[in-house]
C-alpha positions in Angstrom: 12.5 8.2 55.5 14.1 9.5 52.6 18.2 10.1 52.1 17.8 14.1 53.0 16.2 13.1 56.3 18.9 10.7 57.3 21.5 12.9 56.1 20.2 15.6 58.7 20.7 13.1 61.6 17.3 11.4 61.9 16.3 9.8 64.4 18.6 11.6 66.8 17.7 15.2 65.4 13.9 14.7 65.2 11.9 17.4 67.1 8.4 16.6 65.8 6.9 14.1 63.1 3.7 14.9 61.2 1.9 12.8 58.4 3.8 14.5 55.4 6.7 16.4 57.4 9.6 16.1 60.0 11.0 18.8 61.8 14.7 18.1 62.6 17.5 20.1 64.4 20.0 21.3 62.1 23.2 19.4 63.2 25.2 22.6 62.1 23.5 25.7 63.7 23.8 28.8 61.4 22.0 30.6 64.2 20.4 29.4 67.6 17.5 27.2 66.7 18.2 26.5 63.1 15.9 23.6 62.0 15.2 21.6 58.9 11.5 21.1 57.6 11.5 17.9 55.4 9.0 16.2 53.5 8.8 12.6 54.3 8.2 11.6 50.5 10.9 10.9 48.2 9.9 14.0 45.9 12.6 16.1 44.6 10.3 18.9 43.3 8.2 20.9 45.5 5.3 20.7 43.2 5.4 16.9 43.3 4.1 16.7 46.8 0.5 15.8 47.3 -2.0 18.7 48.2 -2.3 17.3 51.9 1.2 18.0 52.5 0.7 21.7 51.5 -2.4 22.0 53.7 -0.4 20.3 56.6 2.6 22.5 56.2 0.6 25.4 57.2 0.1 24.1 60.7 3.8 22.9 60.8 5.1 26.4 60.1 2.9 27.9 62.6 4.3 25.6 65.1 7.8 26.2 64.2 7.5 29.8 64.5 5.7 29.8 67.8 8.2 27.4 69.3 11.4 29.3 68.0 9.8 32.6 69.2 10.0 31.3 72.6 13.1 29.6 72.3 15.4 32.4 70.7 13.1 35.3 70.3 14.0 35.9 66.6 13.6 39.1 64.7 13.2 37.6 61.4 12.9 33.9 60.0 14.2 32.7 56.8 13.0 29.6 55.0 15.8 28.3 52.4 14.9 25.6 49.9 18.1 24.9 48.2 17.9 21.2 47.3 21.4 21.1 45.5 23.2 18.6 47.6 20.3 17.1 49.4 17.8 16.5 46.7 14.4 15.7 48.7 11.9 18.3 49.3 13.3 20.2 52.6 13.7 23.8 54.0 16.6 25.2 56.1 14.7 27.2 58.9 17.1 29.8 60.2 15.9 32.4 62.8 17.5 35.6 62.2 18.4 38.3 65.0 20.6 41.1 65.3 22.2 40.3 68.7 23.7 37.1 70.1 21.4 34.3 71.4 21.8 31.9 74.1 20.0 28.4 74.0 20.7 25.1 75.4 24.1 26.4 76.6 25.4 27.6 73.4 25.8 31.2 72.5 25.3 32.0 68.6 25.6 35.0 66.8 24.0 35.5 63.4 27.1 36.3 61.2 24.9 37.3 58.4 22.9 39.9 59.9 21.2 42.0 58.3 21.9 40.3 55.0 21.5 36.7 53.9 22.2 33.9 56.3 25.9 33.0 56.3 25.7 29.2 56.0 29.3 28.8 56.1 29.6 30.1 59.7 27.6 27.4 60.9 28.6 25.6 64.3 28.5 21.9 64.2 27.1 20.5 67.2 28.4 17.4 69.0 26.2 14.7 69.8 25.7 16.2 73.5 24.8 19.6 72.1 22.2 18.0 69.7 20.6 16.1 72.6 20.5 19.1 74.7 19.2 21.6 72.1 16.6 19.0 70.7 15.3 18.4 74.1 14.7 21.7 75.1 12.9 22.4 71.7 10.8 19.3 72.3 9.8 20.6 75.8 8.9 24.0 74.4 6.9 22.6 71.2 3.9 21.5 73.1 3.1 24.7 75.1 4.3 27.1 72.1 2.5 25.2 69.4 -0.9 25.2 71.5 -0.7 29.0 71.5 0.2 29.1 67.6 -3.0 27.7 66.5 
């Protein structure tokens, strides 16, 4: 796994692994259910990923959206590819909603709604909260992703 994946808490935060991608719980939750979609390669440019990664990404996104729909009933979803601090290809997946959401025992508002996500308002999760949120998402993943495709 590359440096960016490790920085976002792999393996403790891993929700799902694919051939070319991993889906991680974002340890600092911008909104309830914030994730990281990270390429497993060492690529630092999106265009450098192999064609198979782009094909697989479509399936991964469908499963992310189906799972987060069940988990937090988002109204919109933002995919941010920033790669300024962490250079390997990855997206911050931010579910967006007007009212607060409760998930895994946490109540989280979308401080940036209806504008861009407010990354500075992210709530850092402790190890117990990471485990609870991750476990709930893993449990939801199979049933939600079965309905995604």
